[in-house]
N, C-alpha and C positions, 0 to 999 in steps of 0.2 A: 499643495501641489492634487489637483482634481485625481479621482479613484479611475477614470478612464487616462489620465495621462496616465499614471502611474504602471496601469495595465497596458498601456502603447509600450513602455519601456521594458517591462517583463517580458512580454510576450516577443520581444525582439533581442532576448537574450538564448539564443542555441543551446539549451541545459536538457538534451535527451543524456539520459544514462550514462552513457557511455563518455559522454564531456565532459570538461568542468564546467563546474557553475559557480566558480569562485567571482569571476566577473562581474555575475547577476550580484551577490552576496555583499561586494564589495561596493558595490552601487548602490542596493538598500542603506550599507553602512552609513555611507556619505549621507546620505539620504534622511536617516535619523538623525544624526547630529546636528544638520541642520537645524534640527526641530531642538537641539538639547537634549537628545537620545545619546545615551551612551550604549551601543551594543557591543555583547561579547559574539568576535568571531574565533570558533571551534573548525582547525582543518582540521582534514584527516593527512593520513601520512605521506601521500603524494603531494601534497599542498596544492593540489589543483584543485577541491572540494573543499566545502565549510560548513556547517551549521553556525548559525547564528540565533542568539539570545538575547533581548535585552527586557528589560521592565522600566516602567514608564509607571509617575506617580512616588509613595512609599516603598523605599526599598530594605523594609526590616518585615514586613509582613507577607504572609500570604496573597497572592489575591486571583484573578481568571485569567490562563493561559489560553490565548490563539494558536493555534499548532496549523502548519500546513509545509506542505513538502514544494523544493523549489526544480526537481525534472520533472523532465516529460517524457513518453514515449517518442519511437523512432516515426518518421515521418516517409523512411524507405519504401519502397512499393507501394505509395497509395497516392491513388489518383486526387490530386487535390485542382480543386478551382480557381482557388485565391492562395497567396502566398503563405506558406503556414508561419511564420517566423516574422509577419508585417500584421500586426492590428485593423483588421477590416470592419467596418461597421454598414450595417446591408441589411431591409427588412426587420429591423428594430433586435439587430442580434450583433455579437461581436464576433468573428469568429479569426480563427487563430489557435496554432500547436496549445493546448496548455489553458488555454480561455475557462472550460470547465473544469479540468483536471490538472489542477488546481490553482494555477494566477490568478482566478475571476476572486477567489476568497482570499489570496494573498495580499491582492491589490486593493480590496477592502480594507482587512484589516490594517496595512500597512496605511491608509487612507485615516483610520480609525484611532492609530497608535499616534500619528501628526497633530488630529484633534485632540486628543487626550491630553498632550504634552504641556497645552493649550489652558485644561483647566485642573484648579486643585484636586487633584483625586484625595479621596477617604482612605480608597483600598487601592491595590496597583493592577496595571495590565500587563501581561508578561507576553511577550511574542516572541515564538517559534520556530525557524524556519530549518528544516532538513533539506539532505541528499539521498539520492538511492534510494526512496522509498517505493519508485517502479519497478525495481530490481530485487522486492525479497524485506522491502524497510533494512534495509542494509547499513546507512549513514548514520541515521538516528540516536543509534550506540552511544557516542561519546557524548552527544549533547545529555539522555536519561544520565552516563556517571557522571557528566557535570554535576548535574542535578541531585541525585542523591548523595552527592558529597556536603550539599550547599545547608545552612543551617534549616531550612523550613524548604517544601514542596509548594508547588502553587496548592489553592483552595479546590480549583476543577480546572476543566478543561475543554475548549470546545475543536474538534477536530473540523476542519471545514471543507471537508470532501462531497460533495454532490449530492446532494442529496430533496433536491426541490425546497430547498428551505426547513424543510419536515425533521421533526427532531429523533435522532436512530439512535437506538439505545446499543445494539449489538450485531456484532458480523463473525463468521467463524474463522478458527483459527487455520493456518494453514504451514503443512507440513514439506517442501519439496526432495522428490527424493532422486535415485541414480540407481539404476541396476546394470549389473556391465556381466556382460554373459559371457563365459571364455568355451569354446568346443579346439578343435582338431581344424587345422587346415590339409588341404588337401588341391589336386586336380580336380577339376569338373567332371574331368569325364569318370573319376573313380571316383564320384562322389560318395556311394555306398560308404565307403572306407573311411571317410573323414568325419569329421562332428558340426555338423551348422552353426555356428552361433545363433546368426538369425532365425536358425527353427527353435533355436532352445528362448531365443527371446521371443519368439510368435509365440511360442507355450504360454512364458510366462505373462505376456497380454491379456491371452486368456486368463487366467488367471484374476489377473486387476478386473477384467470385466465381470468375470460370475463373480469376484467379492463385491462388487460393486451392486449388481443384481441381487446378491443376497441381502444388503445393506439397507437396498431400496425398498424390501419385499417385509423386511421385520425388524429393523433399526426402529432406533430413534426418530421424532420426527418433530418439528418444531414447523405450527405453520407460519409463523409470519416472516417465512423466507418462501423467496418465488420457486427456490427447489430444498424442499421442506426435510430431505435430509441430507447426512455425511455424504462426502462424494470423492470417489477415484478418479483422475485422471490422465490417462498418459497422450502428453504433448508431444512429444520427439523420438523418433525412433532411428536407428546410424547404424551401418556397418556395412562390409563389404571393399573391394580395392575395382575384381573388372569380374563380370557373369563369368570366368571360367578360372575361377579360383572360389574355393569351398573357404568362407569366413571361417576364421577363428574367433575372432570379437564383435561382439552387436554391445548397442548400450542403447538404454531405454531411462528418458525423463520423465518422472511422474508425479502426482501430487494429492496430497491426500485435504480436504478442506473439511472439518469436524464441525459439529458440533459443540455446545459449552458440554454436554453431557457424555457425549462418545470421546474414548480416552484412544489417541490416533496408536500410540505405541502396540497397543493390541492390534488393528487391524496390520500393523507394520509385521510384528512376531508370526499375521497368519498366512504373510506374503513370504517371510522368509522360510514358514515350515513348506508353503506352496514349491517355493524355487526349489527346495530339497529334495519333495516330492519328485520333483521332473528331473534332476541331475540323477539322483543316488539309481536308478537303474541303468547309469548308462558309465559308471564309474567303472567298471568290471573290462571292459575296452577302450575307457579314456579316463582314467585317472585325472588329470584338469579339468573333467567336466564341472563348470562353476555357477551360479549368478549369485553374487553378492551385489549384498542394498546398502547402499550409504545416505546420509542425509546432507542435502547440498546447505541447507539454510531453513528455520519456520521463524513465526512469531504467531503470537496467540489470538487466542479470538477476543471479543469483545462483549460484555452482560452485565452493563449497568440496568440494574434494577427499575421498573418503571415509576415505581415510585421514590428514587435517589434526589435528591434537594438538587442536585446538577438537573436533574430532569426535570421539575418543576420550576427553577429558574431561568433555564433557557424557555420554555415553555412560555414566561411570562414575555421572554424579549421577542418573540416571534409573536405571540397570538395563538397558538395550536396549542390543540384540548391532547391528540392522539402522539403515539408514538407508532416506529418503524423498525425495523434490522432490514441494513446491505447486504446484497451477494457479496462483495469485493472487503477487502481485506483493507487498514488503516491502523497507522502507526496507534492510535487507540488503545488498542490491545496489550501493549508496551507502557507507556502512561500509566494504564491501570494495573497491571500485573508489577511489575518492577520497579514501581514507585508509590502506588495505593490512589494514585489522583481520580476522581472522581472522573468520569469521560462520556463524554456525550457527539456523535457526528449529526455538523449542521451545516449546509454551506449552499451553494448555490448551484442550479442548472441539473441536469441528469447526466449520471455515467452513460446512460443510451448515448450520449453524444459523445463521449468520448473514447478516445483510442481510436477513433475514425479520420477519415479526411475530412476536410472542413469542419474542423470541431467549430461547436457554438456555444455562446454563453445566451439570452436572453437579458435585455436591455431589463427588463422588468425585473429579472432575478439578483440582479446584481444591484437593483434598485433596492430590494427587501431587505437584501445580504446588508447593504449600508444602514437602512432604518433598523436591522437589529443591533449591529454594532454602535448605532449614534444611542438606543436606547440602553447598551452595557453600559458606555463611559458614561451616562448620565446618573447610573446604578450605582459607579465604582466613585463618582463626584460625591455620592450622598451615602457612603460608605455602605453601601450594599443592602 
């Protein structure tokens, strides 16, 4: 089955993170089984989503793992000129939700796996497909737990997120947080006698912005990133019922994306101190005044040394000389930190085209990814 045909089938599955991905996983399992490849499906507690792991070649030695996620971001509210869940070829591009992030790579990886199954590999090819990456790398945990219990882990990993087929060695870590602000409700005609939780939230938002300005001006920097410092960002603020009621609760969702050298826990402690400084002067009148900060989820950054063996190996497959770092997060940090697998990121397309209407990847980028993985299969047949 050709890469284009595989991509056509993958795009047709609506695997927005809020929806099941199991139909896609079962289709992949059937596709691999037709080539004699046994794939292990790891369902989540709902039974509607699953990860998949397969090994092609020797089963008793570590090999090279190709990692990709199967979920995509929503299309709701976006103005698509082409059907998002139908693969469209035009202008030397493939259009469709996920073709860049990251079903294009998954299609190439599956095509490479089918090719590898026909070759006498001396070193195995491992294939790892996950769910719920787009909502915080939440789904891959059960796959990592399975690998942690295995007799060995892969010798190296290529995460196929879009890098324009350049070799990326790092990305920032991320912690998603929530600040719940508690005040006292009241009639808006008597607003000064109540404690407006939205006002607390606004004061806390200012504290986040001020800390961001401090970090940008005086904190660590890494020029390999487009934004060379740790970032703090408030993405959502909500509260209140209607205009004539002083709200007693407001919620801010925010994040920290940290450089490897920055400890995000120190920044969280700073914000907790700021929250207490906002509320403490109010407690004589409003004992319930509080800004409570909780962690929602997180994933670690990736920082593979540029002289690591996996970097040189993948550079040899792509013909690239340099390296880069990416602004977005991946599951690569989890494979590296939790399992100690040397990891790089290398895949077709650009994230500049991801998460947008009329998402596209060029045919040239897919061809370059196919060529890289064909060379990988040759190396695995030769025993690296």
